[in-house]
C-alpha positions in Angstrom: -49.8 62.1 -8.9 -49.4 58.9 -11.0 -46.3 60.3 -12.6 -44.8 61.0 -9.1 -45.5 57.4 -8.0 -43.8 56.1 -11.0 -40.8 58.4 -10.4 -40.6 57.2 -6.7 -40.9 53.6 -7.8 -38.1 53.9 -10.3 -35.9 55.7 -7.8 -36.5 52.9 -5.3 -35.6 50.3 -7.9 -32.3 52.2 -8.6 -31.5 52.5 -4.9 -32.2 48.8 -4.4 -30.1 47.8 -7.4 -27.2 50.0 -6.2 -27.5 48.4 -2.7 -27.3 44.9 -4.3 -24.4 45.9 -6.5 -22.3 47.4 -3.7 -23.2 44.4 -1.5 -21.8 42.1 -4.2 -18.8 44.2 -4.6 -18.0 43.9 -0.9 -18.3 40.1 -1.1 -16.0 40.0 -4.2 -13.2 41.6 -2.1 -13.0 38.5 0.1 -9.5 37.0 -0.4 -9.5 34.1 -2.7 -9.3 30.8 -0.9 -10.3 32.2 2.5 -12.1 29.8 4.7 -13.4 31.0 8.1 -14.0 27.4 9.3 -10.3 26.8 9.5 -9.3 26.9 13.2 -7.1 29.9 13.9 -4.2 27.7 15.1 -3.6 26.6 11.5 -3.0 30.1 10.3 0.4 29.8 12.0 1.4 27.5 9.1 2.6 30.4 7.1 4.4 28.3 4.4 1.2 26.7 3.1 -0.2 27.6 -0.3 -3.7 26.7 0.9 -5.4 25.5 4.0 -9.0 24.2 4.0 -11.4 22.4 6.4 -14.0 19.9 5.3 -15.2 19.3 8.8 -13.2 16.0 9.2 -9.8 16.9 7.9 -7.7 20.0 7.7 -6.0 19.9 4.2 -2.7 21.7 4.0 -1.0 22.2 0.6 2.6 23.2 0.4 5.6 23.4 -2.0 7.9 22.3 0.8 10.5 25.0 0.2 12.4 26.4 3.2 12.1 30.1 3.6 15.7 30.4 4.9 19.1 30.2 3.3 20.6 26.8 2.5 23.7 25.4 0.8 21.3 23.0 -0.9 19.5 25.7 -3.0 20.8 26.0 -6.5 23.5 28.7 -6.7 21.2 30.8 -8.8 18.6 31.0 -6.1 18.7 34.1 -3.8 18.5 31.8 -0.8 21.6 29.9 -1.7 24.5 30.3 0.7 27.9 28.7 0.9 28.3 26.8 4.2 31.0 25.0 6.1 31.4 24.4 9.8 29.6 22.3 12.4 26.0 21.2 12.2 23.7 19.2 14.5 25.4 17.5 17.4 28.7 19.3 16.7 29.3 17.2 13.5 31.5 18.7 10.8 29.3 19.6 7.8 29.5 17.2 4.8 27.2 18.2 1.9 25.1 15.5 0.3 24.7 15.5 -3.5 21.0 16.6 -3.6 19.5 20.0 -4.5 16.3 21.6 -3.1 13.4 21.5 -5.6 9.7 22.5 -5.5 7.3 19.9 -4.3 3.6 19.3 -4.4 2.5 18.1 -1.0 -1.0 17.7 0.4 -1.3 16.9 4.1 -4.7 15.8 5.4 -4.9 15.8 9.2 -7.8 15.2 11.6 -9.6 18.4 12.7 -10.2 16.7 16.1 -7.2 14.5 16.8 -7.8 11.6 19.2 -5.6 8.9 20.8 -5.3 5.8 18.6 -6.3 2.4 19.9 -3.4 1.0 18.0 -0.4 3.3 17.5 0.8 3.0 13.9 4.5 3.3 13.1 5.6 6.3 11.2 6.9 5.7 7.7 9.9 7.1 5.9 9.1 10.4 4.2 6.8 13.1 5.4 5.1 12.4 8.7 4.0 16.0 9.4 4.4 19.6 8.3 6.4 22.5 9.9 5.1 26.1 10.1 7.1 27.1 7.0 5.6 24.3 4.9 8.7 22.0 5.1 8.0 18.3 5.7 8.9 16.7 9.0 10.6 13.3 8.9 11.0 10.6 11.6 14.2 9.5 13.3 15.4 7.1 10.6 17.3 7.3 7.3 16.3 5.4 4.2 16.1 3.0 2.8 16.0 0.5 5.7 15.2 2.6 8.8 18.8 3.2 9.7 19.9 5.4 12.5 20.5 9.0 11.5 24.1 8.8 12.7 25.5 9.0 9.2 23.1 11.7 8.0 23.3 14.3 10.7 26.6 15.6 9.2 24.7 16.6 6.0 22.2 18.9 7.8 22.7 22.5 6.8 23.1 25.3 9.4 19.3 25.2 10.1 19.3 21.4 10.5 17.6 20.3 7.3 18.6 18.7 4.0 17.0 17.4 0.8 16.6 13.8 -0.2 17.2 12.4 -3.7 14.1 14.0 -5.3 15.0 17.4 -3.9 12.5 17.3 -1.0 13.9 19.3 1.8 13.0 18.2 5.3 13.7 18.2 9.0 14.4 15.2 11.1 15.5 17.2 14.2 14.9 20.6 15.7 14.2 23.1 12.8 16.7 25.7 14.0 15.3 28.5 11.8 11.9 28.2 13.4 13.2 27.9 17.0 15.6 30.8 16.7 14.3 33.2 14.1 10.6 32.7 13.5 9.6 31.6 17.0 11.3 30.4 20.1 12.7 27.2 21.6 9.3 26.6 23.3 7.1 27.7 20.4 4.8 25.7 18.1 6.8 24.1 15.3 4.1 22.3 13.3 1.8 19.2 13.3 2.2 15.5 12.7 -0.3 13.7 10.4 -2.4 12.6 13.4 -3.2 16.3 14.1 -1.3 16.6 17.3 1.0 19.7 17.5 4.8 19.6 17.7 6.7 22.0 20.0 10.3 23.1 20.4 12.8 21.6 22.9 12.1 23.9 25.8 9.1 24.0 28.1 8.6 26.3 31.1 12.2 27.4 30.9 13.5 23.8 30.9 15.3 22.0 28.0 13.6 18.6 27.6 15.3 15.3 26.8 13.6 12.1 25.6 13.3 10.7 29.1 11.0 13.5 30.0 8.5 12.3 27.4 6.4 9.2 26.8 7.1 6.4 24.2 5.7 8.5 21.4 7.9 11.5 22.4 5.2 13.7 23.9 2.9 14.4 26.8 -0.4 16.0 27.7 -1.0 19.4 29.4 -1.8 23.0 28.6 0.2 25.0 26.1 0.1 28.6 25.1 -2.0 27.6 22.0 -4.1 25.1 23.9 -4.8 26.4 27.3 -7.3 23.6 28.0 -4.5 21.1 27.4 -3.7 18.7 24.5 -1.3 15.9 23.8 1.8 17.3 21.9 5.2 16.2 20.7 8.5 17.9 21.4 11.8 18.1 19.6 14.8 17.0 21.7 18.5 17.0 21.0 18.7 13.2 21.7 17.1 10.4 19.7 14.4 9.9 18.7 14.4 13.7 18.3 10.7 14.2 17.6 8.7 11.0 17.5 9.2 7.7 19.2 7.2 4.5 18.8 4.7 5.8 16.2 1.8 8.2 16.1 0.0 9.0 19.4 -3.2 9.5 17.4 -4.7 8.2 14.2 -2.8 9.6 11.3 -4.3 11.3 8.3 -2.6 11.1 4.9 0.0 12.8 2.8 0.2 12.8 -1.0 3.1 14.0 -3.1 
């Protein structure tokens, strides 16, 4: 009888050990870097290398590389394509001397964006991130906040171009996102204040800047936010995506 009890005890220990082992194995199959606390809306940023949430900020890391063809990729890159023709606004394309290169960008945006008491101006450089991980820029050209008039001719066929360090970016409607990845009315990305950016159409209407407020947005329900939220829109007329600064309090970007 004593021998039987010992046998049962040993069997129970083995069963318990196996249960623990297989339970651990199941946990080990969880994808690296997963974070269930990240709101589902941010999973639409498919170009990110990682997205995390510390409860205050969503941190989005990206290499800033467009996932579409461009004349600005090195000729050895599979996404290089020769291009000539017309670009944004019907301008004849004129290539700038820069070449796309890998970046290291970290965007920290508020989990719960709120309207700012003082609306800070946007700076030159990244002011937000598109769904494909490409930085969004404001309506000005460097170095002295000049109008984009002279730069629009250098936009490639998807309306982006790189600056002198090889950072590819969009100032205007990201045509690849609005025509291939999504639609003209779809979500395009987020600005640093955490408010979303949408394409140039809404409810079947093509918007212009006069349809929007001073910050180039408005508040109401969207497909992603049925309860309503402030959001920006791209338009074909200046200021294209953002007006007199951020509507909300901006987070940070490091590069």
